[in-house]
Short mmCIF file of the C-alpha atoms (twelve columns), coordinates in Angstrom:
data_MODEL
# 
_entry.id   MODEL 
# 
loop_
_atom_site.group_PDB 
_atom_site.id 
_atom_site.type_symbol 
_atom_site.label_atom_id 
_atom_site.label_alt_id 
_atom_site.label_comp_id 
_atom_site.label_asym_id 
_atom_site.label_seq_id 
_atom_site.Cartn_x 
_atom_site.Cartn_y 
_atom_site.Cartn_z 
_atom_site.pdbx_PDB_model_num 
ATOM 1   C CA . MET A 1   101.616 93.692  126.091 1 
ATOM 2   C CA . ASN A 2   102.808 97.253  126.623 1 
ATOM 3   C CA . ILE A 3   101.828 99.653  123.867 1 
ATOM 4   C CA . ALA A 4   103.179 102.977 122.664 1 
ATOM 5   C CA . ILE A 5   100.513 104.913 120.787 1 
ATOM 6   C CA . LEU A 6   101.695 107.458 118.240 1 
ATOM 7   C CA . GLY A 7   99.081  110.187 117.990 1 
ATOM 8   C CA . SER A 8   96.744  111.661 120.590 1 
ATOM 9   C CA . GLY A 9   93.809  112.757 118.447 1 
ATOM 10  C CA . PHE A 10  90.334  111.483 117.614 1 
ATOM 11  C CA . ILE A 11  91.273  108.003 116.395 1 
ATOM 12  C CA . GLY A 12  93.905  107.583 119.099 1 
ATOM 13  C CA . ARG A 13  91.248  108.111 121.758 1 
ATOM 14  C CA . PHE A 14  88.922  105.601 120.095 1 
ATOM 15  C CA . TYR A 15  91.782  103.100 120.114 1 
ATOM 16  C CA . ALA A 16  92.625  103.777 123.768 1 
ATOM 17  C CA . GLU A 17  89.002  103.390 124.861 1 
ATOM 18  C CA . SER A 18  88.756  100.062 123.022 1 
ATOM 19  C CA . LEU A 19  92.042  98.636  124.269 1 
ATOM 20  C CA . HIS A 20  91.575  99.491  127.907 1 
ATOM 21  C CA . ALA A 21  87.972  98.257  127.919 1 
ATOM 22  C CA . GLN A 22  88.343  94.943  126.053 1 
ATOM 23  C CA . ARG A 23  91.666  93.199  126.732 1 
ATOM 24  C CA . ARG A 24  92.918  94.839  129.886 1 
ATOM 25  C CA . ARG A 25  96.238  92.970  129.875 1 
ATOM 26  C CA . ASP A 26  97.258  94.906  126.725 1 
ATOM 27  C CA . ARG A 27  97.776  98.447  127.956 1 
ATOM 28  C CA . ILE A 28  98.963  101.709 126.492 1 
ATOM 29  C CA . ILE A 29  101.861 102.924 128.633 1 
ATOM 30  C CA . MET A 30  103.319 105.598 126.338 1 
ATOM 31  C CA . VAL A 31  101.848 108.269 124.071 1 
ATOM 32  C CA . TYR A 32  103.661 110.342 121.459 1 
ATOM 33  C CA . SER A 33  102.258 113.649 120.268 1 
ATOM 34  C CA . ARG A 34  103.900 116.468 118.365 1 
ATOM 35  C CA . LYS A 35  102.428 118.905 120.906 1 
ATOM 36  C CA . GLU A 36  103.444 118.446 124.541 1 
ATOM 37  C CA . GLU A 37  100.144 119.727 125.919 1 
ATOM 38  C CA . ASN A 38  98.256  117.084 123.899 1 
ATOM 39  C CA . ALA A 39  100.619 114.332 125.038 1 
ATOM 40  C CA . LYS A 40  100.235 115.358 128.696 1 
ATOM 41  C CA . ARG A 41  96.455  115.505 128.455 1 
ATOM 42  C CA . PHE A 42  96.205  112.094 126.761 1 
ATOM 43  C CA . ALA A 43  98.545  110.524 129.337 1 
ATOM 44  C CA . ALA A 44  96.488  111.982 132.191 1 
ATOM 45  C CA . ASP A 45  93.166  110.891 130.678 1 
ATOM 46  C CA . TYR A 46  94.274  107.250 130.297 1 
ATOM 47  C CA . GLY A 47  96.628  106.945 133.270 1 
ATOM 48  C CA . LEU A 48  99.773  106.435 131.193 1 
ATOM 49  C CA . SER A 49  103.208 106.259 132.749 1 
ATOM 50  C CA . HIS A 50  105.043 108.024 129.937 1 
ATOM 51  C CA . TYR A 51  104.612 110.572 127.196 1 
ATOM 52  C CA . ALA A 52  106.972 111.891 124.535 1 
ATOM 53  C CA . THR A 53  107.232 114.558 121.849 1 
ATOM 54  C CA . MET A 54  109.929 112.661 119.927 1 
ATOM 55  C CA . MET A 55  108.728 109.660 117.924 1 
ATOM 56  C CA . GLU A 56  111.975 107.716 118.417 1 
ATOM 57  C CA . GLU A 57  111.745 108.103 122.206 1 
ATOM 58  C CA . ALA A 58  108.273 106.571 122.301 1 
ATOM 59  C CA . ILE A 59  109.126 103.676 119.964 1 
ATOM 60  C CA . GLU A 60  112.472 102.810 121.531 1 
ATOM 61  C CA . HIS A 61  111.320 102.929 125.155 1 
ATOM 62  C CA . PRO A 62  112.509 99.657  126.739 1 
ATOM 63  C CA . ASP A 63  109.105 98.834  128.258 1 
ATOM 64  C CA . VAL A 64  107.272 99.106  124.925 1 
ATOM 65  C CA . ASP A 65  106.405 95.844  123.112 1 
ATOM 66  C CA . VAL A 66  104.079 97.107  120.381 1 
ATOM 67  C CA . VAL A 67  103.717 100.418 118.543 1 
ATOM 68  C CA . LEU A 68  100.231 101.578 117.544 1 
ATOM 69  C CA . ILE A 69  100.274 104.194 114.759 1 
ATOM 70  C CA . SER A 70  97.308  106.586 114.835 1 
ATOM 71  C CA . LEU A 71  99.008  109.446 113.029 1 
ATOM 72  C CA . PRO A 72  98.055  111.488 109.951 1 
ATOM 73  C CA . ASN A 73  98.668  109.647 106.678 1 
ATOM 74  C CA . HIS A 74  101.848 111.505 105.725 1 
ATOM 75  C CA . LEU A 75  103.580 110.339 108.929 1 
ATOM 76  C CA . HIS A 76  102.867 106.599 108.623 1 
ATOM 77  C CA . GLU A 77  105.963 105.736 106.600 1 
ATOM 78  C CA . GLU A 78  108.383 107.493 108.935 1 
ATOM 79  C CA . ALA A 79  106.838 105.745 111.933 1 
ATOM 80  C CA . VAL A 80  106.940 102.300 110.308 1 
ATOM 81  C CA . HIS A 81  110.612 102.662 109.363 1 
ATOM 82  C CA . LEU A 82  111.442 103.655 112.944 1 
ATOM 83  C CA . CYS A 83  109.578 100.586 114.231 1 
ATOM 84  C CA . ALA A 84  111.475 98.363  111.807 1 
ATOM 85  C CA . LYS A 85  114.771 99.899  112.941 1 
ATOM 86  C CA . ALA A 86  113.889 99.313  116.597 1 
ATOM 87  C CA . LYS A 87  112.557 95.789  115.872 1 
ATOM 88  C CA . LYS A 88  109.224 96.651  117.494 1 
ATOM 89  C CA . ALA A 89  105.923 95.060  116.443 1 
ATOM 90  C CA . VAL A 90  103.710 97.598  114.711 1 
ATOM 91  C CA . ILE A 91  100.012 98.007  114.000 1 
ATOM 92  C CA . CYS A 92  98.984  100.877 111.740 1 
ATOM 93  C CA . THR A 93  95.711  102.671 111.149 1 
ATOM 94  C CA . LYS A 94  94.195  102.877 107.689 1 
ATOM 95  C CA . PRO A 95  95.117  103.708 104.951 1 
ATOM 96  C CA . LEU A 96  98.543  102.107 105.167 1 
ATOM 97  C CA . GLY A 97  100.040 104.656 102.769 1 
ATOM 98  C CA . ARG A 98  99.045  107.572 100.599 1 
ATOM 99  C CA . THR A 99  100.058 105.542 97.526  1 
ATOM 100 C CA . ALA A 100 100.914 101.934 96.700  1 
ATOM 101 C CA . ALA A 101 104.583 102.875 96.380  1 
ATOM 102 C CA . GLU A 102 104.574 104.257 99.913  1 
ATOM 103 C CA . ALA A 103 102.743 101.183 101.213 1 
ATOM 104 C CA . MET A 104 105.198 98.862  99.473  1 
ATOM 105 C CA . ARG A 105 108.153 100.565 101.143 1 
ATOM 106 C CA . MET A 106 106.492 100.032 104.521 1 
ATOM 107 C CA . LEU A 107 105.708 96.398  103.696 1 
ATOM 108 C CA . LYS A 108 109.323 95.733  102.695 1 
ATOM 109 C CA . ALA A 109 110.591 97.441  105.845 1 
ATOM 110 C CA . VAL A 110 108.615 95.260  108.265 1 
ATOM 111 C CA . GLU A 111 109.270 92.060  106.316 1 
ATOM 112 C CA . SER A 112 113.013 92.764  106.171 1 
ATOM 113 C CA . ALA A 113 113.039 93.495  109.899 1 
ATOM 114 C CA . GLY A 114 111.060 90.313  110.641 1 
ATOM 115 C CA . ILE A 115 108.584 92.110  112.880 1 
ATOM 116 C CA . PHE A 116 104.846 91.630  113.353 1 
ATOM 117 C CA . ALA A 117 102.795 94.122  111.319 1 
ATOM 118 C CA . GLY A 118 99.013  94.495  111.356 1 
ATOM 119 C CA . TYR A 119 96.721  96.733  109.294 1 
ATOM 120 C CA . LEU A 120 94.004  98.369  111.403 1 
ATOM 121 C CA . GLU A 121 91.027  98.142  109.051 1 
ATOM 122 C CA . ASP A 122 88.321  98.367  111.695 1 
ATOM 123 C CA . LEU A 123 85.289  98.040  109.401 1 
ATOM 124 C CA . CYS A 124 86.483  94.533  108.493 1 
ATOM 125 C CA . TYR A 125 85.988  93.609  112.159 1 
ATOM 126 C CA . THR A 126 82.479  94.882  112.894 1 
ATOM 127 C CA . PRO A 127 80.186  92.204  114.370 1 
ATOM 128 C CA . LYS A 128 77.807  92.364  111.401 1 
ATOM 129 C CA . PHE A 129 80.641  92.178  108.881 1 
ATOM 130 C CA . LEU A 130 82.297  89.192  110.585 1 
ATOM 131 C CA . LYS A 131 79.012  87.289  110.711 1 
ATOM 132 C CA . SER A 132 78.295  88.161  107.067 1 
ATOM 133 C CA . LEU A 133 81.767  87.009  106.041 1 
ATOM 134 C CA . ASP A 134 81.258  83.685  107.819 1 
ATOM 135 C CA . SER A 135 78.050  83.217  105.815 1 
ATOM 136 C CA . VAL A 136 79.839  83.991  102.564 1 
ATOM 137 C CA . LYS A 137 82.698  81.587  103.374 1 
ATOM 138 C CA . ARG A 138 80.185  78.821  104.168 1 
ATOM 139 C CA . GLY A 139 78.716  79.272  100.714 1 
ATOM 140 C CA . ASP A 140 75.364  80.577  101.922 1 
ATOM 141 C CA . VAL A 141 75.159  83.112  99.056  1 
ATOM 142 C CA . GLY A 142 76.954  80.935  96.503  1 
ATOM 143 C CA . LYS A 143 79.527  82.552  94.255  1 
ATOM 144 C CA . VAL A 144 79.813  86.265  95.034  1 
ATOM 145 C CA . LEU A 145 79.035  88.258  91.880  1 
ATOM 146 C CA . TRP A 146 78.771  91.823  93.170  1 
ATOM 147 C CA . THR A 147 79.461  93.712  96.373  1 
ATOM 148 C CA . LYS A 148 78.639  97.289  97.302  1 
ATOM 149 C CA . SER A 149 80.124  99.195  100.214 1 
ATOM 150 C CA . ARG A 150 79.123  102.739 101.112 1 
ATOM 151 C CA . GLU A 151 80.594  105.189 103.596 1 
ATOM 152 C CA . ALA A 152 79.311  108.740 103.586 1 
ATOM 153 C CA . HIS A 153 79.294  111.650 106.020 1 
ATOM 154 C CA . SER A 154 79.815  115.414 106.038 1 
ATOM 155 C CA . GLY A 155 83.606  115.240 106.246 1 
ATOM 156 C CA . PRO A 156 86.463  114.364 108.606 1 
ATOM 157 C CA . HIS A 157 87.284  115.998 111.911 1 
ATOM 158 C CA . SER A 158 90.937  117.126 111.567 1 
ATOM 159 C CA . ASP A 159 92.503  119.737 109.321 1 
ATOM 160 C CA . TRP A 160 95.135  117.448 107.789 1 
ATOM 161 C CA . PHE A 161 92.440  115.272 106.155 1 
ATOM 162 C CA . TRP A 162 91.504  118.264 103.990 1 
ATOM 163 C CA . ASP A 163 95.114  118.810 102.855 1 
ATOM 164 C CA . LYS A 164 95.671  116.704 99.728  1 
ATOM 165 C CA . GLU A 165 99.437  116.468 100.241 1 
ATOM 166 C CA . LYS A 166 99.182  115.249 103.830 1 
ATOM 167 C CA . SER A 167 96.248  112.885 103.336 1 
ATOM 168 C CA . GLY A 168 97.050  111.631 99.834  1 
ATOM 169 C CA . GLY A 169 93.635  112.580 98.476  1 
ATOM 170 C CA . GLY A 170 90.079  113.101 99.643  1 
ATOM 171 C CA . ALA A 171 87.109  110.833 100.232 1 
ATOM 172 C CA . ILE A 172 88.621  108.013 98.151  1 
ATOM 173 C CA . ILE A 173 91.761  107.598 100.270 1 
ATOM 174 C CA . ASP A 174 89.905  108.313 103.523 1 
ATOM 175 C CA . LEU A 175 86.811  106.155 103.051 1 
ATOM 176 C CA . GLY A 176 87.487  104.083 99.944  1 
ATOM 177 C CA . CYS A 177 90.140  102.078 101.788 1 
ATOM 178 C CA . HIS A 178 87.368  100.696 104.036 1 
ATOM 179 C CA . CYS A 179 84.989  99.938  101.175 1 
ATOM 180 C CA . VAL A 180 87.580  98.294  98.932  1 
ATOM 181 C CA . GLU A 181 88.843  95.985  101.690 1 
ATOM 182 C CA . ILE A 182 85.306  95.009  102.671 1 
ATOM 183 C CA . SER A 183 84.671  93.930  99.079  1 
ATOM 184 C CA . ARG A 184 88.010  92.107  98.859  1 
ATOM 185 C CA . ASN A 185 87.033  90.027  101.873 1 
ATOM 186 C CA . PHE A 186 83.624  89.129  100.460 1 
ATOM 187 C CA . ILE A 187 84.882  88.366  96.933  1 
ATOM 188 C CA . GLY A 188 88.025  86.591  98.172  1 
ATOM 189 C CA . LYS A 189 91.419  88.084  98.913  1 
ATOM 190 C CA . GLN A 190 93.097  85.432  96.766  1 
ATOM 191 C CA . ILE A 191 91.229  86.716  93.687  1 
ATOM 192 C CA . LYS A 192 93.207  89.395  91.883  1 
ATOM 193 C CA . PRO A 193 91.650  92.846  91.390  1 
ATOM 194 C CA . MET A 194 92.248  93.781  87.759  1 
ATOM 195 C CA . GLU A 195 90.749  97.152  86.758  1 
ATOM 196 C CA . VAL A 196 88.968  100.181 88.180  1 
ATOM 197 C CA . MET A 197 86.452  102.603 86.726  1 
ATOM 198 C CA . CYS A 198 85.899  105.642 88.937  1 
ATOM 199 C CA . TRP A 199 84.061  108.955 88.918  1 
ATOM 200 C CA . ALA A 200 85.158  111.598 91.411  1 
ATOM 201 C CA . ASP A 201 84.455  115.284 91.877  1 
ATOM 202 C CA . THR A 202 84.757  118.169 94.334  1 
ATOM 203 C CA . GLN A 203 81.132  119.147 94.761  1 
ATOM 204 C CA . VAL A 204 80.835  121.068 98.030  1 
ATOM 205 C CA . HIS A 205 84.074  121.911 99.833  1 
ATOM 206 C CA . PRO A 206 86.748  124.427 98.729  1 
ATOM 207 C CA . ILE A 207 89.548  121.828 98.659  1 
ATOM 208 C CA . GLU A 208 91.945  120.392 96.078  1 
ATOM 209 C CA . ALA A 209 90.857  116.782 96.638  1 
ATOM 210 C CA . GLU A 210 87.604  115.002 95.803  1 
ATOM 211 C CA . ASP A 211 84.745  115.049 98.302  1 
ATOM 212 C CA . HIS A 212 82.546  112.498 96.478  1 
ATOM 213 C CA . ALA A 213 83.336  109.400 94.406  1 
ATOM 214 C CA . ILE A 214 81.845  106.194 93.032  1 
ATOM 215 C CA . GLY A 215 83.928  103.343 91.648  1 
ATOM 216 C CA . LEU A 216 83.801  99.823  90.241  1 
ATOM 217 C CA . VAL A 217 86.601  97.302  90.828  1 
ATOM 218 C CA . LYS A 218 86.699  94.349  88.420  1 
ATOM 219 C CA . TYR A 219 88.151  91.061  89.720  1 
ATOM 220 C CA . ALA A 220 89.765  88.203  87.795  1 
ATOM 221 C CA . ASN A 221 86.799  85.866  88.387  1 
ATOM 222 C CA . GLY A 222 84.315  88.379  86.961  1 
ATOM 223 C CA . ALA A 223 83.068  89.739  90.309  1 
ATOM 224 C CA . ILE A 224 82.540  93.474  90.716  1 
ATOM 225 C CA . GLY A 225 83.211  95.455  93.898  1 
ATOM 226 C CA . GLN A 226 81.446  98.821  94.019  1 
ATOM 227 C CA . PHE A 227 82.390  101.628 96.387  1 
ATOM 228 C CA . GLU A 228 80.464  104.797 97.186  1 
ATOM 229 C CA . VAL A 229 82.267  107.401 99.306  1 
ATOM 230 C CA . SER A 230 81.354  110.942 100.201 1 
ATOM 231 C CA . TRP A 231 82.209  113.893 102.411 1 
ATOM 232 C CA . THR A 232 79.021  115.610 101.186 1 
ATOM 233 C CA . PHE A 233 76.370  113.446 102.901 1 
ATOM 234 C CA . ARG A 234 74.247  115.236 105.515 1 
ATOM 235 C CA . GLY A 235 72.619  113.548 108.470 1 
ATOM 236 C CA . GLY A 236 75.351  111.522 110.184 1 
ATOM 237 C CA . MET A 237 77.550  108.637 109.109 1 
ATOM 238 C CA . ASP A 238 76.105  106.115 106.664 1 
ATOM 239 C CA . LEU A 239 77.842  102.719 106.624 1 
ATOM 240 C CA . ARG A 240 76.187  100.058 104.483 1 
ATOM 241 C CA . ASP A 241 77.335  96.893  102.717 1 
ATOM 242 C CA . GLU A 242 75.635  94.574  100.245 1 
ATOM 243 C CA . VAL A 243 76.623  91.204  98.804  1 
ATOM 244 C CA . MET A 244 74.907  89.520  95.876  1 
ATOM 245 C CA . GLY A 245 75.698  85.911  95.055  1 
ATOM 246 C CA . THR A 246 74.323  83.116  92.921  1 
ATOM 247 C CA . GLU A 247 72.449  81.664  95.906  1 
ATOM 248 C CA . GLY A 248 71.649  84.622  98.111  1 
ATOM 249 C CA . THR A 249 71.968  88.252  99.160  1 
ATOM 250 C CA . ILE A 250 73.192  90.099  102.255 1 
ATOM 251 C CA . TRP A 251 72.297  93.659  103.296 1 
ATOM 252 C CA . VAL A 252 74.120  95.236  106.236 1 
ATOM 253 C CA . ASN A 253 73.504  98.621  107.881 1 
ATOM 254 C CA . SER A 254 76.327  99.164  110.375 1 
ATOM 255 C CA . PHE A 255 75.692  102.771 111.405 1 
ATOM 256 C CA . LEU A 256 73.122  105.568 111.257 1 
ATOM 257 C CA . ARG A 257 69.898  103.497 111.111 1 
ATOM 258 C CA . THR A 258 70.583  100.480 113.317 1 
ATOM 259 C CA . GLY A 259 67.334  100.223 115.303 1 
ATOM 260 C CA . PHE A 260 68.172  102.815 117.984 1 
ATOM 261 C CA . GLU A 261 66.194  106.034 117.475 1 
ATOM 262 C CA . MET A 262 65.199  108.801 119.877 1 
ATOM 263 C CA . PHE A 263 63.713  112.277 119.872 1 
ATOM 264 C CA . THR A 264 64.890  115.123 122.098 1 
ATOM 265 C CA . THR A 265 64.478  118.882 122.308 1 
ATOM 266 C CA . GLY A 266 68.171  119.017 123.185 1 
ATOM 267 C CA . LYS A 267 67.664  119.944 126.815 1 
ATOM 268 C CA . GLY A 268 70.259  118.192 128.989 1 
ATOM 269 C CA . ASN A 269 72.166  116.768 126.013 1 
ATOM 270 C CA . ASP A 270 75.944  117.009 126.411 1 
ATOM 271 C CA . GLY A 271 76.407  117.513 122.669 1 
ATOM 272 C CA . TYR A 272 77.766  114.127 121.518 1 
ATOM 273 C CA . VAL A 273 75.442  111.560 119.964 1 
ATOM 274 C CA . ALA A 274 77.596  109.403 117.672 1 
ATOM 275 C CA . GLU A 275 80.496  109.877 115.297 1 
ATOM 276 C CA . LYS A 276 79.681  112.455 112.581 1 
ATOM 277 C CA . ALA A 277 76.224  113.181 114.035 1 
ATOM 278 C CA . GLU A 278 75.329  116.735 112.983 1 
ATOM 279 C CA . SER A 279 72.728  117.607 115.612 1 
ATOM 280 C CA . ASN A 280 71.917  116.869 119.244 1 
ATOM 281 C CA . GLN A 281 68.205  117.622 118.978 1 
ATOM 282 C CA . GLY A 282 65.256  116.337 117.003 1 
ATOM 283 C CA . TRP A 283 65.241  112.713 115.851 1 
ATOM 284 C CA . LEU A 284 68.616  111.163 116.624 1 
ATOM 285 C CA . PHE A 285 70.267  107.808 115.897 1 
ATOM 286 C CA . PRO A 286 72.582  106.995 118.817 1 
ATOM 287 C CA . VAL A 287 74.821  103.922 118.817 1 
ATOM 288 C CA . GLY A 288 74.757  101.528 121.757 1 
ATOM 289 C CA . ASP A 289 78.490  100.756 121.894 1 
ATOM 290 C CA . GLU A 290 80.172  102.852 119.257 1 
ATOM 291 C CA . ALA A 291 83.645  101.296 119.417 1 
ATOM 292 C CA . HIS A 292 82.119  97.802  119.285 1 
ATOM 293 C CA . GLU A 293 79.844  98.637  116.361 1 
ATOM 294 C CA . LEU A 294 82.855  100.026 114.455 1 
ATOM 295 C CA . GLY A 295 84.902  96.877  115.035 1 
ATOM 296 C CA . TYR A 296 87.682  98.147  117.313 1 
ATOM 297 C CA . PRO A 297 87.517  95.498  120.092 1 
ATOM 298 C CA . HIS A 298 87.425  92.569  117.632 1 
ATOM 299 C CA . MET A 299 90.249  94.179  115.648 1 
ATOM 300 C CA . PHE A 300 92.583  94.544  118.618 1 
ATOM 301 C CA . THR A 301 91.720  91.098  119.953 1 
ATOM 302 C CA . ASP A 302 92.729  89.625  116.591 1 
ATOM 303 C CA . MET A 303 95.935  91.665  116.440 1 
ATOM 304 C CA . PHE A 304 97.223  90.790  119.898 1 
ATOM 305 C CA . SER A 305 96.048  87.184  119.706 1 
ATOM 306 C CA . ALA A 306 97.913  86.855  116.397 1 
ATOM 307 C CA . MET A 307 101.094 88.128  118.042 1 
ATOM 308 C CA . GLU A 308 100.736 85.611  120.863 1 
ATOM 309 C CA . GLU A 309 99.945  82.731  118.503 1 
ATOM 310 C CA . GLY A 310 102.666 83.526  115.970 1 
ATOM 311 C CA . ARG A 311 100.226 83.903  113.066 1 
ATOM 312 C CA . GLU A 312 99.230  86.667  110.692 1 
ATOM 313 C CA . PRO A 313 96.243  88.829  111.655 1 
ATOM 314 C CA . LEU A 314 93.164  88.906  109.451 1 
ATOM 315 C CA . GLU A 315 94.351  92.265  108.051 1 
ATOM 316 C CA . THR A 316 98.051  92.596  107.175 1 
ATOM 317 C CA . PHE A 317 100.369 95.210  105.730 1 
ATOM 318 C CA . TYR A 318 100.141 93.299  102.449 1 
ATOM 319 C CA . ASP A 319 96.368  93.863  102.464 1 
ATOM 320 C CA . GLY A 320 97.031  97.553  103.024 1 
ATOM 321 C CA . TYR A 321 99.358  97.574  100.014 1 
ATOM 322 C CA . VAL A 322 96.752  95.931  97.748  1 
ATOM 323 C CA . VAL A 323 94.130  98.454  98.880  1 
ATOM 324 C CA . ASN A 324 96.491  101.335 98.077  1 
ATOM 325 C CA . ALA A 325 97.150  99.873  94.613  1 
ATOM 326 C CA . ILE A 326 93.402  99.712  93.912  1 
ATOM 327 C CA . LEU A 327 92.936  103.298 95.092  1 
ATOM 328 C CA . ASP A 328 95.846  104.452 92.898  1 
ATOM 329 C CA . ALA A 329 93.976  103.010 89.907  1 
ATOM 330 C CA . ALA A 330 90.763  104.696 91.083  1 
ATOM 331 C CA . TYR A 331 92.474  108.081 91.077  1 
ATOM 332 C CA . ALA A 332 93.943  107.376 87.632  1 
ATOM 333 C CA . SER A 333 90.500  106.414 86.313  1 
ATOM 334 C CA . ALA A 334 88.846  109.505 87.777  1 
ATOM 335 C CA . GLU A 335 91.374  111.542 85.828  1 
ATOM 336 C CA . SER A 336 91.301  109.575 82.533  1 
ATOM 337 C CA . LYS A 337 87.558  108.717 82.547  1 
ATOM 338 C CA . ARG A 338 88.520  105.161 81.486  1 
ATOM 339 C CA . TRP A 339 89.015  101.725 83.025  1 
ATOM 340 C CA . GLU A 340 92.515  101.701 84.523  1 
ATOM 341 C CA . THR A 341 94.640  98.622  85.225  1 
ATOM 342 C CA . ILE A 342 95.575  98.006  88.856  1 
ATOM 343 C CA . GLN A 343 99.369  97.954  89.108  1 
ATOM 344 C CA . LEU A 344 100.323 95.235  91.599  1 
ATOM 345 C CA . THR A 345 104.092 94.762  91.527  1 
ATOM 346 C CA . ASP A 346 103.793 91.996  94.152  1 
ATOM 347 C CA . TRP A 347 100.755 89.720  93.761  1 
ATOM 348 C CA . ARG A 348 100.514 86.831  96.261  1 
ATOM 349 C CA . GLY A 349 97.130  85.367  95.348  1 
ATOM 350 C CA . ASP A 350 95.743  83.063  92.671  1 
ATOM 351 C CA . ASP A 351 96.797  83.159  89.043  1 
ATOM 352 C CA . PRO A 352 94.217  85.438  87.383  1 
ATOM 353 C CA . GLU A 353 94.081  83.040  84.410  1 
ATOM 354 C CA . ALA A 354 92.785  80.249  86.670  1 
ATOM 355 C CA . TYR A 355 89.159  81.386  86.534  1 
ATOM 356 C CA . SER A 356 86.640  80.229  83.952  1 
ATOM 357 C CA . GLN A 357 82.871  80.512  83.613  1 
ATOM 358 C CA . ASN A 358 80.976  77.440  84.846  1 
ATOM 359 C CA . TRP A 359 77.293  77.375  83.909  1 
ATOM 360 C CA . THR A 360 74.737  75.361  85.889  1 
ATOM 361 C CA . SER A 361 73.632  72.225  84.068  1 
ATOM 362 C CA . TYR A 362 69.966  71.235  83.959  1 
ATOM 363 C CA . ASP A 363 70.740  67.881  82.358  1 
ATOM 364 C CA . GLU A 364 73.176  66.477  79.784  1 
ATOM 365 C CA . MET A 365 71.689  68.584  76.970  1 
ATOM 366 C CA . TYR A 366 70.774  71.887  78.612  1 
ATOM 367 C CA . TYR A 367 72.093  74.649  80.846  1 
ATOM 368 C CA . LEU A 368 69.653  76.096  83.387  1 
ATOM 369 C CA . ILE A 369 68.976  79.811  82.921  1 
ATOM 370 C CA . LYS A 370 66.139  80.259  85.422  1 
ATOM 371 C CA . GLU A 371 63.407  78.396  87.286  1 
ATOM 372 C CA . GLU A 372 60.334  80.265  88.555  1 
ATOM 373 C CA . ILE A 373 56.891  79.617  90.065  1 
ATOM 374 C CA . LEU A 374 54.247  81.709  88.265  1 
ATOM 375 C CA . PRO A 375 51.223  83.332  89.970  1 
ATOM 376 C CA . ASN A 376 48.914  80.511  88.828  1 
ATOM 377 C CA . GLY A 377 51.214  77.874  90.343  1 
ATOM 378 C CA . ASP A 378 52.815  76.738  87.086  1 
ATOM 379 C CA . VAL A 379 56.563  76.131  87.219  1 
ATOM 380 C CA . THR A 380 58.539  77.477  84.277  1 
ATOM 381 C CA . VAL A 381 62.130  76.586  83.467  1 
ATOM 382 C CA . ILE A 382 64.233  78.554  80.967  1 
ATOM 383 C CA . LEU A 383 66.895  76.409  79.301  1 
ATOM 384 C CA . LYS A 384 69.786  76.842  76.855  1 
ATOM 385 C CA . HIS A 385 70.925  74.006  74.595  1 
ATOM 386 C CA . LYS A 386 74.609  73.249  75.247  1 
ATOM 387 C CA . GLU A 387 75.467  72.719  71.563  1 
ATOM 388 C CA . THR A 388 73.093  74.901  69.527  1 
ATOM 389 C CA . GLY A 389 72.653  77.729  72.026  1 
ATOM 390 C CA . GLU A 390 68.885  77.709  71.468  1 
ATOM 391 C CA . VAL A 391 66.861  79.110  74.393  1 
ATOM 392 C CA . THR A 392 63.646  77.253  75.204  1 
ATOM 393 C CA . GLN A 393 61.020  77.168  77.923  1 
ATOM 394 C CA . LYS A 394 59.644  74.152  79.781  1 
ATOM 395 C CA . VAL A 395 56.415  74.536  81.792  1 
ATOM 396 C CA . THR A 396 55.050  72.193  84.432  1 
ATOM 397 C CA . LEU A 397 51.342  72.903  84.976  1 
ATOM 398 C CA . ALA A 398 49.974  73.410  88.459  1 
ATOM 399 C CA . LYS A 399 47.922  70.543  89.821  1 
# 
């Protein structure tokens, strides 16, 4: 497929590197940039046939099949509406919108136009995440009770990120979108997110938005998704996920400390180590294949395969809308200091009333609370009587 990429900056270059390296039959042929010199440079670097400084020209070019949006947040909606008007398939970088209302307008536009629309949530395509998700779906960890997703670094690379009006916020909108969608996948996208409790503050940078936040998202089945996001972390980019279930636990470290470490005085180093690395000397943590570790090749393979197969991708515009609704509630909670209800005007999952607590039975009379082998080899079982509620202990002596 022939692709027009809107945006020639940092993320656009990551996307171009991934696309031209992985599925070579899907090629970028057109780039749009607001600055002609940037468009020319990008086109030269990637051997593109066309460049444009008008968004409509890039989208409506007759050779373009798919539009890839890698623009600042405040330009996503305009680009999506132009794609819908031109009946061009569209894939959009995260977050989908600055607010749920903005995301909903984009969702309605693509659905009304009947065009393919994919949400580029790369951290839901990393190799470690995909393997972890397979384990969760198989039931290896049982019922998921709690997830934790963390993304922290010293701050984004472009000026517009630091402008609250253009970005829609700070670390929550920039990084929280990743963390929230990771948890949604582990807990189950069909399970409705209900409430958010969030703390946020501006601790380091002279900006209007938050540069550090921690939040809890409560789901209809009782699961909790925790996110930790920061533009104040020093030492690189920290990407970690955890899943705790009734039958197991998963810990994932996707970046920063992944088993590749080196020391250098800095002599001969060209200056780039890995995304958000703050030094090119001393002990460093390079990444073997950065785009691969961040999920880009798997993401684009899913998107273009979905187009060919006439199915939805793993991450859709609807997912982007739900994420924006959760983040809206996070911002409201950070302001009110209370649990805030997530306002989903269009919920397409399970009825939130469908979930009930199911305790594990030990036998007809008792629920099982816990079974444990003690240091002396005895086996102790803690039980609760189903009718009286009395808690008792049963011990089997070691032989």
